[in-house]
Each structure stands twice: as structure tokens, then as C-alpha cells.
C-alpha positions as CSV (number, residue, x, y, z in Angstrom):
1,M,-7.0,17.5,16.0
2,K,-7.8,15.6,19.2
3,G,-9.2,12.1,19.6
4,A,-8.5,8.4,19.7
5,Y,-6.9,6.0,17.2
6,L,-6.5,2.4,16.4
7,L,-3.1,1.3,15.3
8,V,-2.9,-1.9,13.2
9,L,0.4,-3.7,13.4
10,K,1.6,-7.0,11.8
11,N,3.6,-9.5,13.7
12,E,5.4,-11.9,11.4
13,S,7.0,-14.1,14.1
14,A,5.8,-15.3,17.5
15,G,7.9,-14.8,20.6
16,E,8.5,-13.0,23.8
17,L,9.2,-9.3,23.9
18,P,10.2,-7.2,26.9
19,V,7.8,-4.2,27.4
20,G,9.1,-2.0,30.2
21,K,9.5,-4.3,33.3
22,R,7.3,-7.0,31.9
23,I,7.6,-9.7,29.2
24,F,4.7,-10.4,26.9
25,Y,4.3,-13.3,24.5
26,F,3.1,-12.2,21.0
27,K,1.5,-14.6,18.5
28,E,1.9,-14.2,14.8
29,G,-0.8,-12.2,13.2
30,F,-2.2,-8.7,13.7
31,Y,-2.4,-6.4,16.7
32,I,-4.8,-3.5,17.3
33,Y,-3.7,-0.9,19.7
34,C,-6.2,1.7,21.1
35,G,-4.7,5.0,21.9
36,S,-5.5,8.7,22.3
37,A,-4.0,12.1,21.8
38,M,-5.7,15.1,23.2
39,N,-3.2,17.5,21.8
40,N,-2.1,16.5,18.3
41,L,-3.6,13.2,17.0
42,E,-1.7,13.1,13.7
43,K,1.7,13.8,15.4
44,R,1.1,11.0,18.0
45,V,0.2,8.5,15.3
46,K,3.0,9.5,13.1
47,R,5.4,8.9,16.0
48,H,4.3,5.3,16.1
49,F,5.5,4.8,12.5
50,S,8.9,6.2,13.3
51,D,11.9,3.9,13.9
52,N,13.8,6.7,15.6
53,K,12.0,7.4,18.9
54,K,12.6,7.2,22.6
55,L,10.9,4.1,24.1
56,R,8.4,5.9,26.4
57,W,5.0,4.1,26.2
58,N,4.2,0.4,26.2
59,I,3.3,0.6,22.5
60,D,6.7,2.0,21.6
61,F,8.3,-1.3,22.7
62,I,6.3,-3.3,20.2
63,T,6.5,-0.9,17.3
64,V,10.2,-1.7,17.3
65,K,9.4,-5.3,16.5
66,M,6.1,-4.9,14.7
67,M,5.9,-2.1,12.2
68,P,2.5,-0.4,12.1
69,E,0.8,-0.8,8.7
70,S,-2.1,1.6,9.2
71,A,-4.1,3.6,11.7
72,I,-7.7,4.6,12.1
73,L,-8.1,8.1,13.5
74,I,-11.3,9.0,15.4
75,P,-11.5,12.7,16.0
76,S,-13.2,13.7,19.3
77,E,-13.0,16.5,21.8
78,M,-13.7,13.9,24.5
79,K,-11.4,11.1,25.7
80,I,-13.0,8.1,24.1
81,E,-10.0,5.7,24.1
82,C,-11.4,3.4,26.8
83,R,-14.9,3.3,25.2
84,I,-13.4,2.3,21.9
85,S,-11.1,-0.3,23.5
86,G,-14.2,-1.9,25.1
87,I,-15.9,-2.1,21.7
88,V,-12.8,-3.6,20.0
89,G,-12.5,-6.1,22.9
90,R,-15.9,-7.6,22.0
91,Y,-14.4,-8.8,18.7
92,F,-10.7,-9.4,19.2
93,E,-8.5,-11.3,21.7
94,A,-7.3,-9.2,24.6
95,V,-3.6,-9.0,25.5
96,K,-4.3,-8.5,29.2
97,G,-2.4,-5.8,31.1
98,F,-1.1,-4.0,28.0
99,G,-1.3,-0.2,27.7
100,A,-4.0,0.4,30.3
101,S,-2.0,1.4,33.4
102,D,-3.8,4.8,33.7
103,C,-7.4,3.5,33.5
104,R,-9.6,0.6,34.5
105,C,-9.5,-1.3,31.2
106,V,-8.1,-4.8,31.1
107,T,-6.0,-3.8,28.0
108,H,-5.7,-1.5,25.1
109,L,-4.1,-4.1,22.8
110,Y,-5.9,-6.9,20.9
111,H,-4.8,-9.8,18.7
112,S,-6.3,-11.1,15.4
113,T,-5.2,-13.9,13.2
114,L,-6.8,-12.2,10.2
115,H,-6.3,-8.6,9.1
116,P,-8.7,-6.6,11.2
117,G,-9.3,-3.6,8.9
118,V,-12.7,-4.4,7.5
119,K,-14.0,-5.5,10.9
120,L,-12.7,-2.4,12.6
121,R,-14.3,-0.1,10.1
122,E,-17.6,-2.1,10.4
123,I,-17.7,-1.9,14.2
124,L,-16.8,1.8,14.3
125,T,-19.5,2.6,11.8
126,E,-22.1,0.6,13.7
127,S,-21.1,2.4,16.9
128,G,-21.6,5.8,15.3
129,F,-18.0,7.0,15.2
130,D,-16.6,9.3,12.5
131,F,-13.2,8.1,11.5
132,F,-10.7,7.9,8.7
133,R,-7.9,5.4,7.9
134,V,-4.4,6.5,7.2
135,K,-1.0,5.0,6.4
136,E,2.2,6.7,7.3
137,E,2.4,8.7,4.1
138,G,-1.0,10.1,4.8
139,L,0.1,11.8,8.0
140,K,1.3,15.4,8.1
């Protein structure tokens, strides 16, 4: 399966965290990461739930501190990650400069003080996307 995904993470303590060569400050609350996988969507998302991985992408550095709690998979033959990030950015606070080095987006990471699950499903439905929510045990 190909497509995009939204990874929901919970941060239980505020603080600075090095991400590659930069340092970001993360508030308590929830984070939503917009990503894509045009080869194997389930495998990419499952990797984010793993504690045992090489730190390769920006998101890897924060999944060491903030364990993902769920993901929303959005199957698509086209690259729609940036489009989805733009939609999510209308409703949640942007973490500027995170995870968008290969595109023109301001970010692919957003913060919410409240759990974003219901709102994410609502905005994806209103935007006409087919999707499904998974937890780690739901991934192959």
C-alpha cells in the first residue's frame, strides 16, 4: 500500500530535544506528524512504533522521546503528504521547520494541547480522504 499517514504522539514532559543538527523545544501535549511512504505504508508506520531503529529522519529523533500512540493511514497512489500537512496546519499549531526539508511546506509537525484524534478524523472526512486508524498491534 502507498500513501500518507498522520502519526499521533504524546509528549508527557516539555523540554528541548536535539533533532539532527537543530534543537527544538517541545511542549507537553500531543504532536501530529504528516508523513508518506510510496513503497510500503504499513512498514513505514510500524517503524515509527519501534524502539530499535537507526535515527534517520527527523521524526525518528522524537519517537525516541515521545512514543507514538496511533496512526491514521491514508492510502493513495499520489504523493499527498504536503496537501494533508496544509490541511492539518489550519487546525493545529505548527512546529516550524520540522520534517519538511524536501518540500516547500513550513512544517510537517503540529502540536495540540488536546488529543487530536476526533478532529483529525473530522477534517480528513470533510476533505474527502479515505483513511483508517491503527495502533501498533494493527500493523502487519
